[in-house]
N, C-alpha and C positions, 0 to 999 in steps of 0.2 A: 105197128098201127097202120091202118089203111090211109090212102090219100084223102079219103073223105073226112077224116078227123084231124089229121095233122099234115100240113104241107111243107115238110122239111126234108124230103128225101132226095133233093136235087144234087147235093154234094156228098160225095163218099167220105171225104175227109174234112175235118174242121178247118185245116189250113186252106183248102180250096175255097171253102165258104168265106173265110176271113179275107182272103186276097180278092175274091170276086166283089165283096161288099166294099172294101176299101178302094179298089179301082173304080167302082161305079160312083162312089161318093166324090173321089178326086175328079172324075170326069164331069160330074154335074157342077162342082165348084168352079172348075176352069171354064166350062162352056156357057155358063149362065150368070148373068149379073144378079146381085142380091135382089130378090123379089119374092112375092108370095108364090109365084110359079116355081121358082127354084126350091123354096121350102117344101112345097108339095112333091116335087121330084125327089128330093132327098128323103123325105118321109116314105114315099112310095118304094124307093130302093131298099131302105132299111126294113120296112114292113114285109116286102117280098122275101128278103133274105131270112128273116125270122119266122115267116109264116104266121104272123100275128094278125088279129082282126082289125085293130085300130092303132093309129099312131098320132102323136101330137107334139108340137112345140108349145111350151107355156112359159110366160114371163111373170115374175112377181109383180104384184100390184101394190103401189105404195099409197093406199087410201083405205078408208073404212068399208068400201063396198066390195071387197074381195081380197083373197090371198094370191090367186093366180088368174091369169087371163089366157085363154086359148088363142094363140097367134096363127097356127097353121094346123090343118087336120087332114088325115087320109084314112079312109076306111068307113065303117058303118057307125058314124056318130049321129046323134039326134040333129035335126036340121038347124036348130038355133044355137049350136054350140060355138061356132067360130066367133071370136071376139067377146065371148061371154066371160064374165068374172065369176070365179067360184070361191066359196069359203065354206067352212064347217069344221067341226071338232075333228073329224077324221082326216081332213086335209091338213089341219094344224099339226096333228100327230105325225102324219107322213112327212111334212116338211121338217119337223124337229128331228125325226129319225134320219132324214136325208142329210141334215146339217151335222149330225153326230157320227154318221157312218161314211167313211171314205169310199168313193166309187159308186157303183150302181147298187140300188136297193131293189130287191125282188120280193114280191109278196104274193101269196096265194090265199084266197079267201078262207080256205079250210084250215089254215095254220096262223093263228093270231099270235104275234110277238108279245112278250111280256110288257113292252113299253107302251102298248095300246090299251086304253080302257075299253071295256066291252062295248059301251055305247058309241064311242068314237070309231071303233072297228066296224060296227054295223053301219054307221053313217057313211063311212068311206065307201063301202061296197054297194050299199043300197041307194044312196043319194048322189054322192060325189062322182063315183066311177060307173056304177051299174055294170059290174064286170066280175070276173072270177080270178084273174091274175093280172099283175102289173109289174113291169120292169121300168124303173125310173132312174134316170141318170142326170146329174147336173152338168150343164155345159158351162164350165167355169172359165170364162175369158179373163185375161189380165186387165183389159181396158174396157171392153164392151160390157153392158149389163148382163147379169147371169140369166140363163134360160134353162129349162128342163126339157128333156126328151122323154116321152112316155110311150111305151109299147103296152097295149092293153089287150088281154085275151078275154072275150066275152062269151064265146060259144061253148067253151069247156074249160075246166080247171087245168092249170099247167104249172109244172115245177121247172123254173128257169135254172139252167145249169151254170156252173162256174164259167164255162166258156161263153155262154150267152152274156154274162155280166162283163167278162173281160173284153169281148168284142164291142159291147155298148160303150165301155169306158174308152176304148181306142177310137171309136167313131166320135165320141164326145170330144176327145182331145183334138182331133182333126177339125171338127166344126168350131171349136173354141179358137184355134189358130186362124181359121178363115174369118171368123167374126172380128178378131183383133185387127187383122189386116184392113178390113173395111172400116172399122171404127177409127183407126189411126189416120186415115186419109183426110 
């Protein structure tokens, strides 16, 4: 593919890509206090490594006005997205899938899993995400409230690889440990 359609040609080997991302995440965690700026730097580093269009941290909402809240964003999101609560049948199905599937969940709009009803699937892509592919991973801290990392591809469809999932899970584990350290203070 050309660099116009996919921006992932920087690293020759997966291991180089993995080490580069983990070192960058460590650097940001050590050099910056917990803040929205640090969250944006973390998302920016992850987004750059994956070559995705958008990234976000989302937290569960424990009320009737939504399922998730956008805590931090990087990329081409609509202007009113930050702090917005989102809900919907598609999002409910995604969270149920996330609860039942260990690790990262990857979805592409062109391939509907059997666990999704057709209307929930269409709602997820046309209203909740407005995208073509999603990589979602739970940041499961032992002590801090859980959070999700989303990488969203909106410009073209994308098939996430097993290495993409593994790296997202590794980054998620690192972020969970960092959140626990802050939460326990």
